[in-house]
C-alpha positions as CSV (number, residue, x, y, z in Angstrom):
1,M,54.3,-7.1,-1.8
2,S,54.0,-9.4,-4.9
3,R,50.9,-10.0,-6.8
4,P,49.5,-13.6,-6.9
5,S,50.2,-15.5,-10.0
6,T,46.6,-16.4,-10.8
7,P,44.4,-13.5,-11.7
8,R,41.5,-12.7,-9.4
9,R,38.0,-13.4,-10.8
10,P,35.4,-10.7,-10.2
11,Q,32.9,-11.5,-7.5
12,L,29.2,-10.9,-7.9
13,P,27.4,-8.9,-5.2
14,P,25.8,-11.1,-2.4
15,L,22.3,-10.4,-3.8
16,C,23.2,-12.0,-7.1
17,R,25.0,-15.0,-5.5
18,R,21.9,-16.3,-3.7
19,A,20.7,-19.6,-5.0
20,Q,17.2,-19.2,-3.4
21,H,14.5,-17.1,-4.9
22,R,12.6,-14.6,-2.9
23,H,8.8,-14.9,-2.8
24,T,6.5,-12.0,-2.0
25,L,2.9,-12.7,-0.8
26,V,0.3,-10.2,-2.0
27,S,-3.1,-10.2,-0.5
28,I,-6.4,-9.8,-2.5
29,T,-7.1,-6.6,-0.6
30,N,-3.8,-5.1,-1.8
31,L,-4.6,-6.1,-5.4
32,R,-8.1,-4.5,-5.1
33,H,-6.6,-1.3,-3.8
34,L,-4.1,-1.3,-6.7
35,H,-7.0,-1.9,-9.1
36,Q,-9.0,1.0,-7.7
37,L,-6.0,3.3,-7.8
38,L,-5.4,2.3,-11.5
39,W,-9.0,3.1,-12.3
40,L,-8.6,6.5,-10.6
41,V,-5.5,7.3,-12.6
42,L,-7.2,6.3,-15.8
43,I,-10.2,8.5,-15.1
44,F,-7.9,11.4,-14.3
45,Q,-6.0,10.9,-17.5
46,V,-9.1,10.7,-19.7
47,S,-10.6,13.8,-18.1
48,T,-7.4,15.7,-18.7
49,L,-7.3,14.5,-22.3
50,L,-10.9,15.7,-22.8
51,L,-10.1,19.1,-21.3
52,V,-7.1,19.5,-23.6
53,T,-8.9,18.4,-26.7
54,A,-11.9,20.6,-25.9
55,G,-9.7,23.7,-26.3
56,P,-10.2,27.1,-24.7
57,V,-13.6,28.2,-23.4
58,P,-15.1,31.1,-25.4
59,R,-15.2,34.4,-23.6
60,S,-18.9,34.8,-24.3
61,I,-19.6,31.8,-22.0
62,I,-17.3,33.0,-19.2
63,S,-18.3,36.7,-19.1
64,P,-21.9,36.1,-17.7
65,L,-20.4,34.0,-14.9
66,L,-18.0,36.7,-13.8
67,R,-20.6,39.4,-13.2
């Protein structure tokens, strides 16, 4: 079998060859849920940061609670 005289050009995947753009509709409700989730994550991160920066709890505070 002989090779063709002209070199083959690489082909792009079908996804890249599309001329039309895909559009995605997002509802206001989905954006509100995402907004609420982002606030929840932010609150969790800030509370974790506060716990880390506070340092260890002194034993004198913990010991009365363990009795």
